[in-house]
N, CA, C and O atoms as a DFTB+ gen file, in Angstrom:
488 C
 N C O
     1  1      20.810     -12.998     -35.126
     2  2      19.816     -13.774     -34.574
     3  2      19.521     -14.208     -33.198
     4  3      18.374     -14.270     -32.756
     5  1      20.639     -14.524     -32.492
     6  2      20.168     -15.114     -31.411
     7  2      19.825     -13.954     -30.414
     8  3      19.165     -14.226     -29.410
     9  1      20.194     -12.827     -30.621
    10  2      19.724     -11.669     -30.005
    11  2      18.144     -11.603     -30.114
    12  3      17.419     -11.397     -29.141
    13  1      17.659     -11.816     -31.507
    14  2      16.619     -11.499     -31.788
    15  2      15.531     -12.709     -30.831
    16  3      14.345     -12.460     -30.618
    17  1      16.026     -13.634     -30.485
    18  2      15.384     -14.620     -29.495
    19  2      15.455     -14.194     -28.568
    20  3      14.434     -14.156     -27.882
    21  1      16.767     -13.616     -28.024
    22  2      17.214     -13.663     -26.615
    23  2      16.113     -12.667     -26.056
    24  3      15.244     -12.932     -25.226
    25  1      16.388     -11.244     -26.812
    26  2      15.954      -9.835     -26.227
    27  2      14.457     -10.081     -25.986
    28  3      14.068      -8.982     -25.593
    29  1      13.661     -10.703     -25.998
    30  2      11.953     -10.743     -25.818
    31  2      12.047     -10.989     -24.200
    32  3      11.574     -10.238     -23.348
    33  1      12.876     -12.399     -23.930
    34  2      12.837     -12.790     -22.890
    35  2      13.730     -11.795     -21.763
    36  3      13.273     -11.480     -20.664
    37  1      14.861     -11.446     -22.187
    38  2      15.586     -10.732     -21.390
    39  2      14.708      -9.510     -21.243
    40  3      14.829      -9.234     -20.049
    41  1      13.983      -8.720     -21.724
    42  2      13.247      -7.551     -21.545
    43  2      11.936      -7.735     -20.778
    44  3      11.526      -6.882     -19.991
    45  1      11.206      -9.035     -21.071
    46  2      10.239      -9.654     -19.705
    47  2      11.080      -9.643     -18.615
    48  3      10.802      -8.813     -17.749
    49  1      11.945     -10.281     -18.450
    50  2      12.737     -10.558     -16.726
    51  2      12.910      -9.072     -16.310
    52  3      12.328      -8.622     -15.323
    53  1      13.806      -8.254     -17.167
    54  2      13.692      -7.206     -16.766
    55  2      12.885      -5.773     -16.276
    56  3      13.132      -4.868     -15.479
    57  1      11.867      -6.080     -17.148
    58  2      10.559      -5.346     -16.881
    59  2       9.867      -5.795     -15.774
    60  3       9.424      -5.032     -14.916
    61  1       9.726      -7.285     -15.744
    62  2       9.270      -7.730     -14.277
    63  2       9.684      -7.545     -13.226
    64  3       9.113      -7.638     -12.140
    65  1      11.127      -7.156     -13.568
    66  2      11.881      -7.326     -12.052
    67  2      11.761      -5.714     -11.415
    68  3      11.817      -5.393     -10.228
    69  1      11.589      -4.879     -12.535
    70  2      11.356      -3.578     -12.156
    71  2      10.317      -3.326     -11.367
    72  3      10.413      -2.737     -10.290
    73  1       9.032      -3.852     -11.966
    74  2       7.777      -3.830     -11.471
    75  2       7.307      -4.524     -10.020
    76  3       6.695      -4.053      -9.061
    77  1       7.763      -5.611     -10.234
    78  2       7.783      -6.186      -8.858
    79  2       8.550      -5.722      -7.887
    80  3       8.251      -6.348      -6.869
    81  1       9.580      -4.769      -7.618
    82  2      10.279      -4.310      -7.077
    83  2       9.691      -3.063      -6.337
    84  3       9.609      -2.765      -5.146
    85  1       9.278      -2.389      -7.607
    86  2       8.320      -1.182      -7.105
    87  2       7.152      -1.673      -6.538
    88  3       6.600      -0.884      -5.771
    89  1       6.727      -2.530      -6.664
    90  2       5.207      -3.147      -5.862
    91  2       5.779      -3.591      -4.700
    92  3       5.082      -3.265      -3.739
    93  1       6.935      -4.307      -4.338
    94  2       7.116      -4.419      -2.975
    95  2       7.656      -3.548      -1.992
    96  3       7.517      -3.799      -0.795
    97  1       8.484      -2.172      -2.553
    98  2       8.888      -0.957      -2.346
    99  2       7.545      -0.076      -1.818
   100  3       7.548       0.479      -0.719
   101  1       6.527      -0.027      -2.641
   102  2       5.597       0.496      -2.182
   103  2       4.728      -0.218      -0.983
   104  3       4.294       0.443      -0.040
   105  1       4.537      -1.494      -1.100
   106  2       4.004      -1.969      -0.250
   107  2       4.414      -1.733       1.234
   108  3       3.659      -1.497       2.177
   109  1       5.655      -1.836       1.241
   110  2       6.548      -1.898       2.640
   111  2       6.268      -0.656       2.943
   112  3       6.017      -0.487       4.136
   113  1       6.208       0.662       1.990
   114  2       6.429       1.997       2.338
   115  2       4.824       2.157       2.737
   116  3       4.831       2.911       3.710
   117  1       3.676       1.854       2.481
   118  2       2.403       1.767       2.941
   119  2       2.059       1.169       4.380
   120  3       1.308       1.730       5.178
   121  1       2.884      -0.377       4.668
   122  2       2.335      -0.982       5.677
   123  2       3.023       0.034       6.899
   124  3       2.415       0.273       7.943
   125  1       4.511       0.637       6.567
   126  2       4.975       1.818       7.914
   127  2       3.890       2.984       7.627
   128  3       3.091       3.225       8.531
   129  1       3.834       3.525       6.745
   130  2       2.514       4.558       6.996
   131  2       1.515       4.294       8.077
   132  3       1.393       4.798       9.194
   133  1       0.662       3.141       7.299
   134  2      -0.207       2.861       8.328
   135  2      -0.054       2.456       9.655
   136  3      -0.890       2.774      10.501
   137  1       0.951       1.771       9.928
   138  2       1.641       1.314      11.272
   139  2       1.627       2.581      12.182
   140  3       1.131       2.657      13.306
   141  1       2.418       3.793      11.314
   142  2       2.345       5.026      12.116
   143  2       1.145       5.731      12.435
   144  3       0.922       6.410      13.437
   145  1       0.289       5.454      11.321
   146  2      -1.058       5.983      11.636
   147  2      -2.009       5.276      12.843
   148  3      -2.751       5.980      13.527
   149  1      -1.934       4.142      12.994
   150  2      -2.383       3.507      13.751
   151  2      -2.019       3.526      15.428
   152  3      -2.717       3.191      16.385
   153  1      -0.752       4.013      15.373
   154  2       0.108       4.571      16.461
   155  2      -0.492       5.525      17.141
   156  3      -0.809       5.536      18.330
   157  1      -0.683       6.626      16.021
   158  2      -1.340       7.905      16.585
   159  2      -2.326       7.762      16.962
   160  3      -2.460       8.279      18.071
   161  1      -3.442       7.140      16.483
   162  2      -4.749       6.542      16.711
   163  2      -4.613       5.881      18.413
   164  3      -5.579       5.976      19.170
   165  1      -3.435       5.290      18.818
   166  2      -3.449       4.513      20.058
   167  2      -2.859       5.798      21.002
   168  3      -2.954       5.826      22.229
   169  1      -2.434       6.513      20.436
   170  2      -2.257       7.651      21.553
   171  2      -3.344       8.935      21.598
   172  3      -3.092      10.097      21.916
   173  1      -4.297       8.512      21.289
   174  2      -5.646       9.536      21.481
   175  2      -5.474      10.416      20.284
   176  3      -5.832      11.587      20.406
   177  1      -5.087      10.104      19.400
   178  2      -5.498      10.744      17.961
   179  2      -6.737      10.598      17.781
   180  3      -7.428       9.707      18.274
   181  1      -7.261      11.878      16.719
   182  2      -8.329      11.867      15.959
   183  2      -8.400      10.743      14.501
   184  3      -7.496      10.089      13.981
   185  1      -9.389      10.824      14.259
   186  2      -9.195       9.695      12.569
   187  2      -8.732      11.019      11.615
   188  3      -8.570      10.641      10.455
   189  1      -8.524      12.196      11.755
   190  2      -7.959      13.078      10.694
   191  2      -6.672      13.017      11.267
   192  3      -5.922      12.686      10.349
   193  1      -5.928      13.185      12.461
   194  2      -4.793      13.071      12.666
   195  2      -4.057      11.721      12.153
   196  3      -2.897      11.642      11.747
   197  1      -5.040      10.648      12.274
   198  2      -4.225       9.181      11.570
   199  2      -3.999       9.436      10.326
   200  3      -2.884       9.189       9.867
   201  1      -5.196      10.087       9.372
   202  2      -4.896      10.129       8.214
   203  2      -3.748      11.131       7.443
   204  3      -3.199      11.032       6.345
   205  1      -3.650      12.085       8.474
   206  2      -2.690      12.946       8.455
   207  2      -1.231      12.611       8.332
   208  3      -0.234      13.084       7.785
   209  1      -1.576      11.502       9.146
   210  2      -0.006      11.173       9.225
   211  2       0.504       9.965       8.554
   212  3       1.684       9.618       8.513
   213  1      -0.534       9.343       8.020
   214  2      -0.631       8.439       6.865
   215  2       0.246       9.248       5.597
   216  3       1.363       9.055       5.118
   217  1      -0.860      10.260       5.309
   218  2      -0.058      10.951       4.277
   219  2       1.016      11.686       4.172
   220  3       1.552      11.960       3.098
   221  1       1.509      12.155       5.591
   222  2       2.745      12.637       5.801
   223  2       3.811      11.778       5.526
   224  3       4.812      12.210       4.955
   225  1       3.687      10.362       5.939
   226  2       4.476       9.303       5.854
   227  2       4.723       8.841       4.487
   228  3       5.822       8.842       3.932
   229  1       3.446       8.384       3.914
   230  2       3.403       7.723       2.380
   231  2       3.344       8.588       1.427
   232  3       3.628       8.227       0.285
   233  1       2.957       9.935       1.703
   234  2       2.972      10.922       0.469
   235  2       1.452      11.483       0.426
   236  3       0.563      10.646       0.582
   237  1       1.079      12.865       0.222
   238  2      -0.314      12.869      -0.187
   239  2      -0.444      12.909      -1.249
   240  3       0.574      12.959      -1.939
   241  1      -1.616      12.906      -1.824
   242  2      -1.734      12.426      -3.385
   243  2      -1.593      11.379      -4.040
   244  3      -1.723      11.291      -5.261
   245  1      -1.250      10.290      -3.105
   246  2      -1.087       8.912      -3.454
   247  2      -2.034       8.068      -3.773
   248  3      -1.737       6.905      -4.046
   249  1      -3.465       8.548      -3.797
   250  2      -4.543       7.750      -3.954
   251  2      -4.898       6.873      -2.580
   252  3      -4.580       5.715      -2.854
   253  1      -5.146       6.897      -1.935
   254  2      -5.120       6.130      -0.774
   255  2      -6.576       6.213      -0.283
   256  3      -7.168       7.292      -0.253
   257  1      -7.120       5.103       0.087
   258  2      -8.416       4.680       0.197
   259  2      -8.782       4.408       1.582
   260  3      -8.344       3.308       1.919
   261  1      -9.538       5.108       2.671
   262  2      -9.361       4.352       4.143
   263  2     -10.350       3.746       3.977
   264  3     -11.315       4.352       3.511
   265  1     -10.459       2.377       4.288
   266  2     -11.446       1.465       4.651
   267  2     -11.715       1.090       5.937
   268  3     -12.914       0.881       6.116
   269  1     -10.952       0.918       6.988
   270  2     -11.289       0.862       8.330
   271  2     -10.460       2.009       9.394
   272  3      -9.235       2.042       9.503
   273  1     -11.207       2.723       9.975
   274  2     -10.473       4.009      11.059
   275  2     -11.250       3.464      12.339
   276  3     -12.469       3.352      12.467
   277  1     -10.050       3.090      13.438
   278  2     -11.002       3.116      14.723
   279  2      -9.934       3.885      15.819
   280  3      -8.901       3.235      15.975
   281  1      -9.986       4.839      16.409
   282  2      -9.321       5.415      17.351
   283  2      -9.476       4.853      18.844
   284  3     -10.445       4.169      19.175
   285  1      -8.552       5.162      19.619
   286  2      -8.659       4.879      21.048
   287  2      -9.272       6.254      21.658
   288  3      -9.191       7.396      21.206
   289  1      -9.916       5.770      22.842
   290  2     -10.502       7.454      23.487
   291  2     -10.023       7.055      24.956
   292  3      -9.600       5.957      25.318
   293  1     -10.203       8.295      25.768
   294  2      -9.682       8.110      26.864
   295  2      -9.675       7.320      27.893
   296  3      -8.862       7.230      28.813
   297  1     -11.119       6.467      27.569
   298  2     -11.902       5.887      28.392
   299  2     -11.456       4.219      27.830
   300  3     -11.877       3.227      28.426
   301  1     -10.698       4.138      26.803
   302  2     -10.444       2.869      26.131
   303  2      -9.283       1.972      27.174
   304  3      -8.233       2.440      27.615
   305  1      -9.793       0.635      27.395
   306  2      -9.059      -0.302      28.046
   307  2      -8.133      -0.841      27.091
   308  3      -8.181      -0.556      25.894
   309  1      -7.489      -1.434      27.485
   310  2      -5.769      -2.128      27.124
   311  2      -6.418      -3.305      25.996
   312  3      -5.765      -3.763      25.060
   313  1      -7.635      -3.618      26.270
   314  2      -8.258      -4.720      25.286
   315  2      -8.651      -4.051      23.794
   316  3      -8.867      -4.625      22.726
   317  1      -8.660      -2.851      24.073
   318  2      -9.183      -2.284      22.504
   319  2      -7.859      -1.650      21.943
   320  3      -7.025      -0.947      22.514
   321  1      -7.929      -2.185      20.453
   322  2      -6.831      -1.659      19.637
   323  2      -7.577      -0.335      18.550
   324  3      -8.710      -0.130      18.117
   325  1      -6.357       0.300      18.440
   326  2      -6.370       1.377      17.630
   327  2      -6.137       0.575      16.007
   328  3      -5.103      -0.080      15.882
   329  1      -6.829       0.630      15.155
   330  2      -7.091       0.133      13.696
   331  2      -6.874       1.095      12.404
   332  3      -7.301       2.247      12.325
   333  1      -6.348       0.609      11.695
   334  2      -6.278       1.449      10.383
   335  2      -5.842       0.544       9.238
   336  3      -4.823      -0.142       9.161
   337  1      -7.119       0.734       8.119
   338  2      -7.045      -0.057       7.157
   339  2      -7.138       0.664       5.858
   340  3      -8.211       1.222       5.630
   341  1      -5.922       0.768       4.719
   342  2      -6.062       1.095       3.623
   343  2      -5.991       0.891       2.365
   344  3      -5.512      -0.241       2.423
   345  1      -6.095       1.104       1.236
   346  2      -6.053       0.278      -0.057
   347  2      -5.529       1.579      -1.017
   348  3      -6.061       2.686      -0.945
   349  1      -4.367       1.254      -1.954
   350  2      -4.599       1.996      -3.268
   351  2      -3.787       1.039      -4.187
   352  3      -3.132       0.017      -3.983
   353  1      -4.171       1.968      -5.550
   354  2      -4.016       1.344      -6.653
   355  2      -2.455       1.542      -6.886
   356  3      -1.790       2.524      -6.556
   357  1      -1.914       0.110      -7.686
   358  2      -0.606       0.431      -7.829
   359  2      -0.351       0.631      -9.565
   360  3      -0.838      -0.146     -10.386
   361  1       0.368       1.633      -9.873
   362  2       0.305       1.979     -11.249
   363  2       1.791       1.473     -11.706
   364  3       2.756       1.959     -11.117
   365  1       1.988       0.564     -12.681
   366  2       3.530       0.053     -13.205
   367  2       3.714       0.916     -13.858
   368  3       2.822       1.751     -14.009
   369  1       4.947       1.044     -14.498
   370  2       5.819       2.160     -15.287
   371  2       6.258       1.481     -16.361
   372  3       6.255       2.172     -17.380
   373  1       6.558       0.606     -16.471
   374  2       7.016      -0.429     -17.871
   375  2       5.681      -1.060     -18.385
   376  3       4.577      -1.217     -17.862
   377  1       6.379      -1.464     -20.024
   378  2       4.791      -1.693     -20.542
   379  2       4.893      -3.187     -20.167
   380  3       3.920      -3.824     -20.570
   381  1       5.531      -3.691     -19.706
   382  2       4.847      -5.331     -19.328
   383  2       3.464      -5.641     -18.835
   384  3       2.829      -6.640     -19.174
   385  1       3.023      -4.670     -17.973
   386  2       1.600      -4.876     -17.504
   387  2       0.392      -4.642     -18.204
   388  3      -0.737      -5.120     -18.092
   389  1       1.170      -3.333     -19.360
   390  2       0.012      -3.552     -20.424
   391  2       0.038      -4.493     -21.554
   392  3      -1.011      -4.629     -22.183
   393  1       1.163      -5.217     -21.936
   394  2       1.146      -6.180     -22.673
   395  2       0.347      -7.275     -22.182
   396  3      -0.365      -7.832     -23.017
   397  1       0.319      -7.726     -20.910
   398  2      -0.312      -9.043     -20.104
   399  2      -2.017      -8.525     -20.215
   400  3      -2.910      -9.338     -20.452
   401  1      -2.288      -6.975     -19.991
   402  2      -3.698      -6.832     -19.919
   403  2      -4.392      -7.398     -21.378
   404  3      -5.457      -8.015     -21.412
   405  1      -3.615      -7.078     -22.500
   406  2      -3.836      -7.149     -23.737
   407  2      -4.552      -8.768     -23.870
   408  3      -5.646      -8.844     -24.430
   409  1      -4.035      -9.763     -23.451
   410  2      -3.936     -11.045     -23.670
   411  2      -5.010     -11.764     -22.047
   412  3      -5.085     -12.967     -21.793
   413  1      -5.588     -10.818     -21.336
   414  2      -6.737     -11.112     -20.510
   415  2      -8.094     -10.551     -21.019
   416  3      -8.270      -9.511     -21.652
   417  1      -9.046     -11.492     -20.595
   418  2     -10.336     -11.013     -20.595
   419  2     -10.735     -10.342     -19.986
   420  3     -11.535      -9.575     -20.522
   421  1     -10.469     -10.159     -18.481
   422  2     -10.766      -9.681     -17.535
   423  2      -9.473      -9.001     -16.986
   424  3      -8.608      -9.603     -16.350
   425  1      -9.442      -7.568     -17.331
   426  2      -8.056      -6.963     -16.540
   427  2      -8.155      -6.960     -15.534
   428  3      -9.333      -7.068     -15.192
   429  1      -7.212      -6.856     -14.453
   430  2      -7.384      -6.287     -13.205
   431  2      -6.564      -5.414     -12.879
   432  3      -5.593      -5.475     -13.633
   433  1      -6.434      -4.372     -11.886
   434  2      -5.675      -3.593     -11.175
   435  2      -4.966      -4.223      -9.919
   436  3      -5.454      -5.079      -9.182
   437  1      -4.073      -3.806      -9.842
   438  2      -3.306      -3.836      -9.087
   439  2      -3.381      -3.362      -7.510
   440  3      -2.916      -2.223      -7.503
   441  1      -3.744      -3.718      -6.229
   442  2      -4.107      -3.330      -5.402
   443  2      -3.283      -3.644      -3.794
   444  3      -3.088      -4.698      -3.189
   445  1      -3.039      -2.639      -3.567
   446  2      -2.286      -2.835      -2.274
   447  2      -2.904      -2.578      -1.151
   448  3      -3.724      -1.661      -1.191
   449  1      -2.733      -3.172      -0.076
   450  2      -3.572      -3.049       0.877
   451  2      -2.622      -3.109       2.282
   452  3      -1.643      -3.855       2.302
   453  1      -2.879      -2.503       3.134
   454  2      -2.263      -2.447       4.371
   455  2      -3.053      -2.213       5.757
   456  3      -3.948      -1.370       5.814
   457  1      -2.655      -3.057       6.964
   458  2      -3.604      -2.861       8.092
   459  2      -2.896      -2.673       8.980
   460  3      -2.277      -3.685       9.310
   461  1      -2.648      -1.628       9.662
   462  2      -1.887      -1.212      11.149
   463  2      -2.942      -1.349      12.170
   464  3      -4.065      -0.852      12.086
   465  1      -2.374      -2.245      13.388
   466  2      -3.078      -2.497      14.695
   467  2      -2.093      -2.112      15.891
   468  3      -0.943      -2.514      16.068
   469  1      -2.776      -1.311      16.595
   470  2      -2.060      -0.639      17.974
   471  2      -2.519      -0.808      19.075
   472  3      -3.711      -0.534      18.936
   473  1      -2.317      -1.136      20.285
   474  2      -3.124      -1.266      21.519
   475  2      -3.281      -0.127      22.221
   476  3      -2.327       0.633      22.380
   477  1      -4.482       0.130      22.721
   478  2      -4.523       1.410      23.266
   479  2      -3.884       1.235      24.620
   480  3      -3.745       0.180      25.238
   481  1      -3.456       2.663      25.035
   482  2      -2.814       2.773      26.385
   483  2      -3.337       2.660      27.565
   484  3      -2.781       2.619      28.662
   485  1      -4.913       2.590      27.166
   486  2      -5.923       2.603      28.633
   487  2      -5.607       3.726      29.622
   488  3      -6.248       3.825      30.669
């Protein structure tokens, strides 16, 4: 009888920890990939070079949307920055999010976003 009462709460905690850990891991990985992409832009790379670096670091086919991209040019001064902003939709693997969406009138997706800024070398 006690197991029937405690098991749903225990599963809720375990599934929540799994998905929360995955969100944090992917957010950190996305931030690192964007930082590397902004570094490529600061070293006079092109927009496609920046996006290729993000795809190489984070993984291609990850559904990344590029929001803002600004590269440095050879004439850029030290006050100009290379900027890269991206967004990605997170897909949970546990059934917890599906259950939560059943009780919401307007369910929303989890969107991860990251911005990388590097100073131009001038």
